[in-house]
C-alpha positions as CSV (number, residue, x, y, z in Angstrom):
1,X,44.1,-98.3,-59.1
2,X,47.8,-99.3,-59.0
3,X,47.6,-100.3,-62.8
4,X,46.4,-96.8,-63.8
5,X,49.5,-95.2,-61.8
6,X,52.0,-97.6,-63.7
7,X,50.2,-96.6,-67.1
8,X,50.3,-92.9,-66.1
9,X,54.2,-93.2,-65.1
10,X,54.9,-95.0,-68.3
11,X,52.9,-92.4,-70.3
12,X,54.9,-89.6,-68.5
13,X,58.2,-91.2,-69.3
14,X,57.2,-91.7,-73.0
15,X,56.1,-88.0,-73.2
16,X,59.7,-86.8,-71.8
17,X,61.5,-89.1,-74.0
18,X,59.4,-87.6,-77.1
19,X,60.1,-84.2,-76.0
20,X,64.0,-84.7,-75.6
21,X,64.1,-86.5,-78.9
22,X,62.2,-83.3,-80.6
23,X,64.9,-81.0,-78.7
24,X,67.5,-83.1,-80.1
25,X,66.3,-82.9,-83.7
26,X,65.7,-79.1,-83.4
27,X,69.2,-78.4,-82.0
28,X,70.9,-80.8,-84.6
29,X,69.0,-78.8,-87.2
30,X,69.6,-75.3,-86.0
31,X,72.7,-75.1,-84.2
32,X,74.9,-78.4,-85.1
33,X,76.5,-76.8,-88.1
34,X,77.4,-73.6,-86.2
35,X,79.1,-75.7,-83.3
36,X,80.9,-77.8,-86.1
37,X,82.1,-74.8,-87.8
38,X,83.6,-73.2,-84.5
39,X,85.3,-76.7,-83.7
40,X,86.8,-77.0,-87.2
41,X,88.3,-73.2,-86.9
42,X,89.7,-74.0,-83.4
43,X,91.3,-77.4,-84.7
44,X,92.8,-76.1,-87.8
45,X,94.0,-72.9,-86.1
46,X,95.9,-75.0,-83.6
47,X,97.1,-77.4,-86.3
48,X,98.3,-74.8,-88.7
49,X,99.7,-71.4,-87.8
50,X,98.7,-69.9,-91.3
51,X,95.0,-71.0,-91.2
52,X,93.9,-68.0,-88.9
53,X,95.6,-65.4,-91.1
54,X,93.7,-62.5,-92.8
55,X,94.8,-63.7,-96.3
56,X,93.6,-67.3,-95.6
57,X,90.2,-66.4,-94.2
58,X,89.7,-64.1,-97.1
59,X,90.5,-66.9,-99.4
60,X,88.0,-69.1,-97.8
61,X,85.4,-66.5,-98.1
62,X,86.2,-65.9,-101.8
63,X,86.1,-69.6,-102.5
64,X,82.8,-69.9,-100.7
65,X,80.9,-67.3,-102.7
66,X,80.2,-69.1,-106.0
67,X,79.2,-72.3,-104.5
68,X,77.1,-70.6,-101.9
69,X,75.4,-69.0,-104.8
70,X,74.7,-72.2,-106.3
71,X,73.5,-73.6,-103.1
72,X,70.6,-71.0,-103.0
73,X,69.4,-72.5,-106.1
74,X,70.0,-76.2,-104.8
75,X,68.3,-75.2,-101.6
76,X,65.0,-74.0,-103.4
77,X,65.0,-77.3,-105.4
78,X,65.6,-79.4,-102.4
79,X,63.0,-77.6,-100.3
80,X,60.7,-78.4,-103.1
81,X,61.4,-82.2,-102.8
82,X,63.7,-82.6,-105.8
83,X,67.3,-82.4,-106.7
84,X,69.4,-80.6,-109.3
85,X,72.7,-82.5,-110.4
86,X,73.3,-80.1,-113.4
87,X,74.2,-77.1,-111.7
88,X,78.0,-77.4,-111.8
89,X,78.0,-78.0,-115.5
90,X,75.5,-75.3,-116.1
91,X,77.9,-72.8,-114.5
92,X,80.6,-74.2,-116.8
93,X,78.5,-73.7,-120.0
94,X,77.3,-70.4,-119.0
95,X,80.9,-69.2,-118.3
96,X,82.0,-70.4,-121.7
97,X,78.8,-68.6,-123.4
98,X,79.9,-65.3,-121.9
99,X,83.5,-65.8,-122.4
100,X,83.2,-66.6,-126.2
101,X,80.9,-63.9,-127.0
102,X,83.1,-61.3,-125.3
103,X,86.4,-62.6,-126.6
104,X,85.6,-64.3,-130.0
105,X,82.8,-62.1,-131.2
106,X,83.7,-58.7,-129.5
107,X,80.2,-58.5,-127.9
108,X,79.7,-55.8,-125.1
109,X,81.0,-57.6,-121.9
110,X,77.6,-56.9,-120.1
111,X,75.6,-58.4,-122.9
112,X,77.9,-61.3,-122.8
113,X,77.4,-62.0,-119.0
114,X,73.6,-61.3,-119.5
115,X,73.8,-64.1,-122.3
116,X,75.6,-66.5,-119.9
117,X,72.9,-65.6,-117.3
118,X,70.0,-66.3,-119.7
119,X,71.5,-69.5,-120.9
120,X,71.8,-70.9,-117.4
121,X,68.3,-69.8,-116.5
122,X,67.0,-71.5,-119.8
123,X,68.6,-74.6,-118.5
124,X,67.0,-74.4,-115.2
125,X,63.5,-73.9,-117.1
126,X,64.1,-76.9,-119.2
127,X,64.9,-78.9,-116.2
128,X,61.9,-77.8,-114.5
129,X,59.6,-78.7,-117.7
130,X,61.2,-82.2,-117.8
131,X,60.6,-82.8,-114.1
132,X,57.2,-80.9,-113.4
133,X,55.4,-81.3,-116.6
134,X,57.1,-84.4,-118.6
135,X,57.4,-86.1,-115.0
136,X,60.9,-87.3,-115.8
137,X,62.6,-88.5,-112.4
138,X,64.6,-85.5,-111.2
139,X,67.8,-87.7,-110.9
140,X,67.6,-88.8,-114.5
141,X,66.4,-85.4,-115.9
142,X,69.3,-83.4,-114.2
143,X,71.8,-86.2,-114.5
144,X,71.1,-86.1,-118.4
145,X,71.3,-82.3,-118.5
146,X,74.6,-82.5,-116.7
147,X,76.1,-84.5,-119.3
148,X,74.6,-82.3,-122.1
149,X,76.0,-79.1,-120.4
150,X,79.4,-80.8,-120.1
151,X,79.2,-81.8,-123.9
152,X,78.1,-78.5,-125.2
153,X,80.8,-76.7,-123.1
154,X,83.6,-78.6,-124.8
155,X,82.1,-78.4,-128.3
156,X,81.6,-74.6,-128.3
157,X,85.1,-74.3,-126.7
158,X,87.0,-76.9,-128.2
159,X,88.0,-77.7,-124.7
160,X,90.2,-74.5,-124.8
161,X,90.6,-71.9,-122.2
162,X,89.3,-68.4,-122.8
163,X,91.0,-65.9,-120.7
164,X,91.6,-62.2,-120.5
165,X,88.3,-60.7,-119.7
166,X,87.8,-57.0,-120.0
167,X,88.6,-54.9,-117.0
168,X,85.1,-53.4,-116.5
169,X,83.8,-56.7,-115.4
170,X,86.6,-57.9,-113.3
171,X,85.4,-56.0,-110.1
172,X,82.4,-58.3,-109.8
173,X,84.9,-61.3,-108.8
174,X,87.9,-59.4,-107.8
175,X,87.0,-55.9,-106.8
176,X,86.5,-54.4,-103.1
177,X,84.3,-52.1,-101.6
178,X,86.0,-49.4,-99.5
179,X,89.2,-51.6,-100.2
180,X,88.2,-54.0,-97.7
181,X,85.0,-55.9,-98.5
182,X,85.0,-58.1,-101.4
183,X,82.2,-57.4,-104.0
184,X,81.4,-61.1,-104.6
185,X,80.9,-61.5,-100.8
186,X,78.5,-58.6,-101.0
187,X,76.6,-60.2,-104.0
188,X,76.4,-63.5,-102.2
189,X,74.9,-61.9,-98.9
190,X,72.4,-59.6,-100.8
191,X,71.2,-62.8,-102.7
192,X,70.9,-64.8,-99.3
193,X,68.9,-61.8,-97.8
194,X,66.7,-61.4,-100.6
195,X,66.0,-65.0,-101.4
196,X,65.9,-65.9,-97.6
197,X,62.9,-63.4,-97.2
198,X,61.2,-64.8,-100.4
199,X,61.6,-68.3,-98.8
200,X,60.3,-67.4,-95.4
201,X,57.8,-64.4,-96.2
202,X,56.2,-64.9,-99.7
203,X,53.5,-67.0,-100.9
204,X,56.2,-68.4,-103.3
205,X,58.2,-69.6,-100.4
206,X,55.2,-71.0,-98.4
207,X,54.0,-73.1,-101.5
208,X,57.5,-74.4,-102.1
209,X,57.7,-75.7,-98.6
210,X,54.3,-77.1,-98.7
211,X,55.0,-79.0,-101.9
212,X,58.3,-80.3,-100.4
213,X,56.5,-81.6,-97.2
214,X,53.6,-83.1,-99.3
215,X,53.0,-82.7,-102.8
216,X,49.5,-84.7,-102.5
217,X,48.3,-82.3,-99.7
218,X,49.6,-79.4,-101.7
219,X,47.8,-80.4,-104.7
220,X,44.5,-80.8,-103.0
221,X,45.0,-77.4,-101.2
222,X,44.7,-75.8,-104.6
223,X,48.5,-75.1,-105.0
224,X,49.8,-75.4,-108.7
225,X,52.3,-78.1,-107.9
226,X,53.8,-78.3,-111.3
227,X,54.2,-74.4,-111.7
228,X,56.0,-73.9,-108.4
229,X,58.2,-76.9,-109.0
230,X,59.1,-75.5,-112.5
231,X,59.9,-72.2,-110.6
232,X,62.4,-73.9,-108.2
233,X,64.7,-75.3,-110.9
234,X,64.2,-71.6,-112.9
235,X,65.5,-70.1,-109.7
236,X,68.4,-72.7,-109.5
237,X,69.3,-72.0,-113.1
238,X,69.4,-68.3,-112.5
239,X,71.5,-68.9,-109.4
240,X,74.0,-70.8,-111.6
241,X,73.9,-68.0,-114.0
242,X,74.9,-65.5,-111.3
243,X,77.6,-67.9,-110.1
244,X,79.0,-68.1,-113.3
245,X,79.3,-64.2,-113.7
246,X,81.1,-63.9,-110.5
247,X,83.4,-66.9,-111.3
248,X,84.3,-65.7,-114.7
249,X,85.1,-62.2,-113.3
250,X,87.2,-63.7,-110.5
251,X,89.3,-66.2,-112.4
252,X,89.5,-64.0,-115.4
253,X,89.0,-67.1,-117.6
254,X,86.4,-70.0,-118.5
255,X,87.8,-73.5,-118.5
256,X,86.4,-77.0,-118.6
257,X,86.8,-77.3,-114.8
258,X,84.9,-74.1,-114.2
259,X,81.9,-75.0,-111.8
260,X,83.4,-78.6,-111.3
261,X,81.3,-80.5,-108.6
262,X,79.5,-77.4,-107.5
263,X,76.2,-79.3,-107.6
264,X,77.6,-81.8,-105.0
265,X,79.1,-79.0,-102.8
266,X,75.9,-77.3,-102.7
267,X,74.0,-80.5,-101.9
268,X,76.5,-81.3,-99.1
269,X,76.3,-77.5,-97.8
270,X,72.5,-77.7,-97.9
271,X,72.3,-81.0,-95.8
272,X,75.2,-80.1,-93.5
273,X,73.3,-77.0,-92.9
274,X,70.0,-78.7,-91.9
275,X,68.0,-78.6,-95.0
276,X,66.1,-82.0,-95.3
277,X,66.6,-84.0,-98.6
278,X,63.1,-85.1,-98.1
279,X,61.9,-81.5,-98.7
280,X,59.8,-78.9,-97.0
281,X,62.3,-78.4,-94.0
282,X,65.2,-76.0,-93.3
283,X,66.3,-72.5,-93.7
284,X,68.2,-70.9,-96.6
285,X,70.8,-69.3,-94.2
286,X,71.6,-72.9,-93.1
287,X,72.9,-73.5,-96.7
288,X,75.4,-70.7,-96.5
289,X,76.9,-72.0,-93.2
290,X,76.9,-75.6,-94.6
291,X,79.0,-74.2,-97.6
292,X,81.4,-72.2,-95.4
293,X,81.9,-75.2,-93.2
294,X,82.6,-77.3,-96.1
295,X,85.2,-74.5,-97.5
296,X,86.8,-74.2,-94.0
297,X,87.1,-78.2,-93.7
298,X,88.8,-78.8,-97.0
299,X,91.0,-75.4,-96.7
300,X,92.3,-76.7,-93.3
301,X,93.2,-80.0,-94.9
302,X,94.9,-78.1,-97.6
303,X,96.8,-76.3,-95.1
304,X,97.9,-79.6,-93.4
305,X,99.2,-80.9,-96.8
306,X,96.5,-83.5,-97.1
307,X,96.6,-85.1,-100.7
308,X,94.1,-83.8,-103.0
309,X,93.1,-87.1,-104.1
310,X,92.5,-88.2,-100.5
311,X,90.3,-85.0,-100.1
312,X,88.1,-86.2,-102.8
313,X,87.5,-89.5,-101.1
314,X,86.7,-87.6,-97.7
315,X,84.4,-85.3,-99.5
316,X,82.4,-88.4,-100.6
317,X,82.3,-89.6,-97.1
318,X,81.2,-86.3,-95.9
319,X,78.2,-86.3,-98.5
320,X,77.3,-89.9,-97.3
321,X,77.6,-89.0,-93.7
322,X,75.4,-85.8,-94.2
323,X,72.5,-87.7,-95.8
324,X,72.7,-90.4,-93.1
325,X,72.4,-87.5,-90.3
326,X,69.3,-86.2,-92.3
327,X,67.7,-89.7,-92.4
328,X,68.3,-90.3,-88.8
329,X,67.0,-86.9,-88.0
330,X,63.8,-87.5,-90.0
331,X,63.4,-91.0,-88.2
332,X,63.8,-89.5,-84.8
333,X,61.4,-86.8,-85.6
334,X,58.8,-89.4,-87.1
């Protein structure tokens, strides 16, 4: 009898421990990034009198838009259990495609932007075919594509800068609604609302989550795993294309540094926000919060005159830390 009581007490303690662990995992996934963002804002506001000014907050928002749009595509790929390392250079190449058509060939600006968007989407399609159908490991396929995009951007541009885009497209990156709200922020938020609903409410979204959680289980459930994996990369390519349009119109130029390291910023944003690198877990809105935190963090360091080279080192540590947190979170859950 006494032994049964001891076993029951031990079982209750184990159950309570598991409940607290599950609560900790849920809290870290859903709210930690919000708390981290608030703490960062408070610290940088106290450290620099220029941080919490309207101009600086607007700068953070504008810097966040193009990376956050890329993060939509990266989030879909990661939720499906993969990773796209070519997104940043995809943005760069697409910027050049649009800029060269507009400046060198006199193509209608809107057709030029459409061509850049289609170029980016095609790159996403090729990535999807390589990963889903040819079954090249995602890291190798997208890393190779990243180098192809880098080389192609330099070949078609001769590593030159193309600037002075037509005024009719400038409002996409530099325009304001009612003189207050940046058009690029409206585009970004609109995309997050639409793609967030697709991820959470549509059949496509449910299938992507299922594939990310377990490809084998999804396959035996009758889901066309290859097709939906392909679609995640197409979505990522399309997101890179939209980001290139906003970036080109905001900078009024295409340079070889356009979209530089966007793929890594997007990954950091996704993981910091709570989207698991193992796939199948997380919300799209969390990627936006992660990107905003990243921009706030590095803008704050710039305000404090931290050397740009040191910032690159810190960014690497942040990426490793974010992945480590995700691994530990999954370990605790399991």
